[in-house]
N, C-alpha and C positions, 0 to 999 in steps of 0.2 A: 458849346463847348471850346475851346480851345487848349491847344498842345500846354501851352502856360499856365493853365489854370492852378490852382491849388487845388490838392485830392481832396479837400473836407468840402469842398461846394458840388462834389458828385453825390446826386441822390442816393440816398442812404448810407452815405459817410458822416459828414460831422465831425465838431471836433474830437471825442474820444477816440471814434473808430479812427482817426487820422493819427493818431499819436501812433495805433497797431502796424499803421502801413507803413509809418515811416521807421519801423525797427527792420523793417526789409527795404529800406532803401526808396520808397516810393512818396516823395514829394507832390510831384505834378502829375499832371492827366500823363505827360509824354510819358514818364517811368512807369505807369500802370502798363499803358499799351505797349511799353517793350518788357513787363514782366510778363515773360514765356511761360504756358504749362511746362511741367516737370513731367507728363504722363496722362494718359485717359481714361475713363471710365466709359466704354461703351454697353450704354443703355441702349443702344437700337439693335441689340441682339437679344431677341424673345423667342424661347426655347417653350415645349410642352416637357412637362413632368416627366416623363417618360423616355426623353430622348439627355435630360440631364447628363452631364460628367461632371464628377469630383475633380474639385479645384478650380473650377469654371465659376466666372463671373459673369450673371446673367438674369436676363428679366423674366420673371414669370406671371401669367396673369391666371388667378384664380380665384376662387371664392371660400370660405370661412366653410369647413363641415364639421368640426367640433366645437366645444365648448371651452371657452378661455382658461385655464389652469394658472393659479396667480399663489406664488409661496417664495418664502424666504429662503434663499442659499446657506448654507455653512457660515459664509463669511456675512451673514445680513445683508447681502443683495437682494433685490427685489426681483424675483424672477418670474416671467409670463411665456405661457406656452400654449400652442395653438397650429391645430393642422387647416392645411387650404388643397383643393382638390381642382384641379383643370377637367377631368373627368378620365385624363389617362394615368393620373397617377395621386400618390397624397403627397403631399408635402411638409412635414414637421419644423414649426419656426419658434426661435425660442427670442425675447429679449431681455435684455438687463437695464435696470432700473427704466422702464417705460412703463407704468402703471397705469398712465394718462388713456394708453390705447384700450384698455379693458374696457372701459363706457359709450368705445365708439366705432369696434367692429360688429360689423352685421351680416349676417350670413346671405343677403340679397344684393350685397354688392361685390364687384369683379375689381377684385384689387389689380396690380401689379406692385410687384415684391423684387427689387433688384439686392443680391448681395454675391457670395461665395457659398455653392454649393459644397457639400460634405455629404458621407453615407455612410451611416451605421448597421451593419446588417444588409437587411433589402431598402430600410425607409431612408429616402434623399430630406438633408436637411439644411437650413440656411439658421444661421445667427446674427442678429442684429439688421436684420435688412432694410432697405429703405421702404416706408411703405407708402405706396401714392394710389388715389383715386380719378376715375378719368377727368372728373370734372374740377379737379382742382387744380388754383389759379396757379401756374406757373410750373405746372408738372413736367418732369425732367425725364420721363419715361420716354424711349422710343430718342432719344438724342446722345449724342457722343459726347460728354461733360470732360471738358478740363480741369485737370489737379496740378495746381500752381503750388509752389515753394512757400510757407504758411508762416505763423508766428503764432503763440498761445494766445489765447483771446480773439483769434482773427480765421473763421470758417471758410471752408471752401465755398460752402453758400455766398457769404460776404464780399469774396473775392470775384467770384461769378459775377454775380448780380453789378457790382462796381464797373469792370471790365464791358459787360452788356450794354451799360448805361450810355460807357461814354463812347462805344461803336456806333450806337445810337443817334446819338448826340454830334459828335464832332463834326467842328467845320474844316478846320485845317489839319489834313491828312501830312505827316512828313514829306517833303519835298521828294518827286521819286526821280534820283540821280542816276539811273541804269540808263543809257540811250534805249530806244527801241531796237535797234541794230545788235546790242550785246544781250538785251532780252531774247530778242530770236534766234541769236546765233547759239546761246547757253538753254532754249528754251524754259524761260525765267516766266512767271507770271509779276503782274503789277504790282510796286508795295503796297499801293491799298486793299488790294485784294486778298494778298497775302497777310497782312496785319491781320485782316478780319477772319478768315477761315484759321489761323493759325488758333483763335479764342473761340470760332465758333463755326466748328466746322460743320459741314452739312453730312458730308463722309470722310472716309480714311483716304480718297486718291486725293480731294480738295486737301485734308489736313497735308498730304505726304508734298504735293505743291507747293503750298505756303510755307512749308519748314525747309525746302531745299531753296527757295528765291532767299529766304532769312538766314540762311548756312551762308550762302553766298556772298548774302552782302556782307558780314560780318566777318570772313575769311578775307575778302576782299580788301573791304577798307582797312584791315589790321594790314595786311600786308601794302596797300599803299600806301599807309603811313610811316612804316618802318624803311619801304623803299625808296620814299621821296627824301626821309630824311637822310638815308645813305648816298642820295645821290646830291643834296644838298652839302653834307660833307665830304663829299668826292670835289663840288667844285669852287671848294677853298683850299685856302693853302697853308701848311703848317713847317714851324722853322725846320729846317735838314739838320739833323745831325749825323753828321758828314763822317766822323772817326767813332767807327762801331769795335773797330778794331783792340781800343782800348779795354774792351771788356774782358777777352783773354789773358791782361797783368789782374784784372781784379778776380777772377776765378784760381786763377796761379795763388792768390792771397788768402784763400780760404782755406778754415783749418779742415774740410771734408771735400773731398769729390764729386762733382755735383754728378748727377744721374744722367744716362743719354737722353730720357725723355727732358729735361731740362733743357740739356744742352740745346736741345730739337728746337724746343719753344723760344729760348734766347735768341736764335736764330731767325725764326719767324720775326720775334718782334724788330730785332737789327735789321730785318731787310725792309720792314713797314718806317722806321725812324729813319732812314736814311732818303725818302722820297720826302717830296713837298704834299704830296697827299695825306689828310691826317688820318693817322695810324684810329683804327677802331675794333680794339680785338679782347676776347674773353678767354680769357684765362681758365679752366678747371681743372680740378684737382684733386685726388681725395686731401683729409686732414695728413698732414706729415707730410704730403708729396713732395714739399720745398716751394711753393708758389713766391712767398715773402723773398727770396732770394734771386727767384728770376725777376721780379720788380724793380728789386736791387740793383739788379746789372743794370737794365734799364737806365734807373734813376743815375748810375754811376758814369753812364755814358752824356746823360744829358750835361752831367755838371762838368766834365771833362771837357765839353763842349762849349761851356760858358750857360748853361741853362739851369731854368729850378724847373723842380720837382714836386706834387702834391701827391700825399696820401691820403684817401679820405677814409674812416675807419664807421660802422654801426655806433660803437658802445665808446666811453672813457678808458673804461682798463684795456679794450682790445687796442685802441690808437695807441695806451703807454707801452702796452706790449712792443707793437711795432716801432715808435718810437726808440725805446732800447735796444729793439735789435737790429734797426739802422744805425745808431749812433755806434755800435761795437763795429758793425761792419764797415763802416767809413772815417772812424777813428784814425786810423792806420794813415789814410789819405788825404786827412787834415780838411773833410768836406763839411760843412757847419749842417747840421741839423736841428728844427724846431719843433716845439709841441704846443698844438692849439685848441682848447677845449672851454666847454662853457663853467668849468665851476674853477677857474683860475680869476684870480683878480682884475680889478679893471686896468690897475697900473701894471701889472705884469704881461696881460694882452695888448694893453697900446705898444708896450715893448718889442714884443713878439711880431706884432703886425708892422710893425716898422721896420721890424730884418728883413720881412717878406717885403714888403713896398721899394727897400731899396735895393733888393737884389742877395744882402748879404747873406742871408739865409738861403744855401740852394734846395733844401728839401724840408719840404714843411708838412708835417704828421697832424692830421686832427679830427674831430667829428665832423658832425655836420655845419661847424663853427664857419668851416672852413670857405661856405659859398654863401658865408654874410655878405651884404650889400657893403660892407665896412671893408673887408679884406679885399687886398688890392697887390698882385704880385706884378713883379719887375718883368720880367721875361718868362712867365711860365712856357714850358712847351712838352710838358708831362705829366696828364692827371689821372691817377691810378684811385678807383676804387674798390673796397675790398668790403665780397659778402655782399655786391649789388641788389640782389634780392632784398636787401632789407634798407636800401634804397630807391628801388626801381629808376626807371628812366629819366623823369624830370631832374631827378637830385644829382644823377650821374653826370646829365646833359649840362645841371648849370654849373658844375665844376668844371666841365672839359670847356664851358664858354667862359670862364674865367680870361682868357685870352681864346679873342674871338677863334683863331685858328689852332687846335692844341691836339696835341696825340692823344688818344686816352685808351687806357689800357682798366682793363675789369678783369677783377680775381675772385672767384667762389668756388667753397667746397660742396657746393651742391650741386651734386651730378645731375644733369638735365639731358635725357633721353633725345638722341641725336633726332628722330623723327619730331620732336616738341622746340628743338635749340634752335632748327630752322626756320620756326615761326618767332617763337619769340625774341630771339636774338639775331631777327633776319638782317638787323643791318650793321651786325658784326660777323669779323672775323673770329672762327674758332680756334685756339689752341688747348691739346688736352694732353696733361701732365699724368702719364698711367703709366707709371714705376713710383714705388716707395726708395727711399734711401737704402743699401744695404743694412744689413742687423737690425732691422725694423720689423718686429717680433707682432703677429696677427693676434688681433683681440678676439680670446676664447669665448664665444657668444654661445648663451645655453639657454634654454627656458624651462620654468617650473610652474607646478601647479599652488596651491595656497599654500598644501600639504608641507611642501618644503620649507616655509617661511625661516623657521629655530633654525633649520641648517644655514641658512643663508645670510640669517643675523649673528651666526657664530662663526661664520666664514669674513664676512666683512671684518669682524672683532679682534680676528686672527690678523688679520692683514696692516689692520690700525697701529695693533702691539707693534708690529715690526717697523711702525713710522712711515705705512703709508697714507692716503685718505682715500675719501670715496663718496659719490654720490648717490642721493635717493631722487629719482622723479617720478611726482604725482600728475596727472591729467589737470586737475582742479585744483583753484584755491582755499576752497570751504567746500563742505557737504553739500552734494543738492540732490533734494527730493527724486528730481528727475534722472539726473546719472548718478547710479551707484557706484562710485570711484573714489580711490583714496583721493584724501586733501589734503594741502601741505597743513593748514594749521593746527589742524587733528592729528595729523602722520606724525609732525615732528614732535608730538609728544607720547607720541607711540614708539616710535625710534629711539626714544631718550630714556624710555622704560628697559626698552629689550637688549640696548646696548651698556657694557660696564659704565660706570657713574663718572668714570676720568676722561671718557670721551667725548669732546665737544662736539654738540651737534648747534646748527644754525639755520633759519629758514630762509630762503629768499623767491620769490613771485611777485610778477605783475601788478599788483595792486600796491605796492611800495613805491615810494618816494624815490627819485632816480638817485639822490643823492645816498638813501639808506641801499639801495642795491650795489651801488657799486663801492660803499664800503664794505658790504657783506663779500662783494665778490673780493676786493684786495685783501681781506683779514684771512679768506680760504689759501688765495694766490699765496701768501705769506707763510701758511702754513701753520697761523694761529687757530684755525678751526679744524675739525679731524672731519665730520662729514656734513654737508650742505645739503637740504631735505628742498629740493623747488620744485616750478614745472620748467615748462621749457625755455623759458628765458634764458637758459645756458646755454640752447642749444648752438649759439653764436655769441664768444665773446669772452673768454677765460682759457687761460692757458696753463693749466697745472701741471708740469710734467710728472709729481709724486701721487697726485691722483691715479689708482689705477684700475678702481672698483668702480660701476655705475650701473646702479640697480632700478630697473622703468618699474612700476606699478602699473597695472591694469593695460600692460603692452599690445593686446589686442584694441585698445582705442584710439593707438595710434599708426599713423601710414607708414609704409616700409621705408619712402627718402626721411622720412624725420626721424624713425628709430636708428637709423643708419646716421644722421647727423647727432644726435646723441650719443650713441657708439662712441663718437669723434672725437667728448669727452675727454676719455682716457685713451691709452698707448701712446700717447705724448714723452714718457721716460723710456729708459733702460730697463726697468722691471715688466714682467709679464704682464701683461692688463686683462680685466674679463669684465664682460658683457651680461648681467644677471636678468633675464624676463618674468615676472610674475604674472601668467593670464587667470582672468576669471572663466574667460572663455576658451574650451580648448578644441573645438569643432570648426569646419568650413574655413571660410576665410581666414578667421584668425590663424587657424593651424600650418595655412599656406604660407601665408607672413611669417610666421615664427618659424618654421622651416626655412626659410629664403635666408632670413637672418640668419641662423646656423651654420647655414654653407657654404654662405661667401662673404667677404668683405669688401668685394667691387664694389665702387656705388652705384657704378654705370649699367651692371646687371640689374642691381636694385632699384634703379631710376626705373628702368624700362620695365622689371616686372610691377613697380609698384604704376605706371602708365595704364601698364596692362588691367590690374585689378580693381584700379580705384578711378580712373578717368580724370582727365586734366582738371576738370572742375574740383577737383580737391587735392589737385598734385602741390600745387604750389600755397602754403599755408600761408604767406603772406602773397596781397597784391601786387602784381606790377605795377607801381606806381604812371601812368603819364601812357599806359597803356590799355584800352578796352575790354572790358573783362566780357568772356563767351557768354552769352546770355543762353544761347541755345544751339550753339556747335560745337562738337565734340573732336579734338585735335587727333584722338585715335581712331573712334567709328568711324569719322568724315575723313579718312585720311585721302581716299577719291576725291573729294570735295576739293579740299586742301590742293591736290595737283592743280585741279582744274583752275581754282583761281590763282595760283600764284602762274600759269603759263598766262592769264587773262592779265594781271597786275603788269608781268614785267612786257607785254606787246603794250600796254598803256603807257608804262613809264618810259620807254623807249621812243615814244613818238612825242611824250609828253614829260620830261623828268619831274619835272615840278607841279602839274596839274594847271599851267598857264593857259592854256588853249580857253577859247570860248567854251567849244561844247564838252570842256571836261571843266566849267564853271560851280555844276552841282555837285558834280563828285568831290573837288577841293573844299567846298563847304561842310560837306558831309565829313570828311577826313577831318576838317578842322575842327570840327564840332568834338566828335570823336577823342582826338589827337589835340588837347588843349596846348600844350609846350609847341607839340610838333606844328601845329596849325598858326602859330604866331611865327614861327622861322619860313613858315611858305609863305608870309602872306606880304 
């Protein structure tokens, strides 16, 4: 068996099961090899009944000591109960819908039962334990069993058996890319042993050693890829925008004063673009902090120095809003701005692309249409990407690569924890706009239970009567049997029933066609729709200052950073804005999240708390395209390892910035495999 073999040819998989593996992103043998367990069942822990501890998951070796009681529960569920003993005590066992066991249980057999222990009075109990006999083929008691991320229809047993089969038959394990010197320096096992032991550990020390090696690999490759790209960018030269003092005149012409934070960030950008080293800067700032005017200042300097700038936004409506804003800002200066998007006609697009190619257009705003091969710039000096997490590394690189050496500015309203930004944006210099314009009112945020629903509807109706607009946000598009959550398609009818008939209500969700979504968002922005019932597609891409209320259903199902992003849809006008969260669950983690949301509007405080509560695996709602996903490493809990690998990566790159030396050939191949776009630049 080879790494490139199709998953369906693994023993026990086949066509039908392969389709289930595909849902997990597993298509080839290599994919399954790197589908790491998310936890383990320790079935090597065997205890006597007298020594059991409630809430502990253990194995017990015991014999049947009572007759089997079989009956139907209140809901019609088939219930089977029996008692087992090992001589030190008695264990009561309950199974649901396991009638097949009734005729197989015997009193002369020593069984192994694995499950979680509970205690009722003086009696220890187990519910639905795994039952095995000593002679059972493939018995799993006495082992440490991996627990994998799975999907409906694909059991843990299916994944374990497939993983074990490839480990027994694999001919070509992934290339060992760490030198023996490096492995010894950081006390790491070799790659093949790590891959075997993470799936089939003989002991927990074996697993810990395997995990240490694999986490080291992930962090090192991530930092080498990003670091090599940064070195690559720095080895080229970009246009020098010498006259940045002209920005002062631009700022004086604005109808408002810039904040101290905006001035600081403009100065940082100005210092970058005056050098011939390509700028690669991220500007973070909450919604309403004034990122667009900061970007406009840089574009103004580029235009006054004879160069072009491009700004790419994730949606057509956001691109149009940027276009209108920039037209207003640059009209007094006679700087021409064009808009390019996918919905324009062929003739119109051709005319706009000619203006870009000839240099007549100094500012080009658009969606991903800007990175089409057909779009040619005359002398692009500044490439700006808005809401970069919606594009990812490869797309922003494609825009910056329109001219081989271009200054790149990335803007985001998604606050990234500083600990995480060092890694995710390791190729970028980071600026933070941590100050809101004066007079901007904080959004009042409150959490409610279902009991307050009528009052919430009345509150919304009152504001709509005053001419305001509102959002209602749901987690799902349609009702799900798996997750009980409000769904847009059903919920929109409920909202129409509860609000006055004069209120215009429309639905918006990800399953609609792009043109339909754009039309609904335009109508809402124009005030033709009073209430927008939506999924999180509104998280980015619509700016409606007149909307001052957002109601978030099932708020406990969203992460903190996503709740903060949703809240940012309001608070854009002069009126007081409100974020009302309706929660089905009011305890534990949900309560902690709601408390944080109600106490602060600071996106950076929220992002740090979100990382702490949920971990980085879920932190980004959208994958960083071009950056390998973490399969086993955790930016929060593995911070020590992160620091170690940063040091290791810096040492390697100081000696060999583009991984060109023969001894780093295997490392370079691995980085290129993980970072497709970076790899093509390094080769």
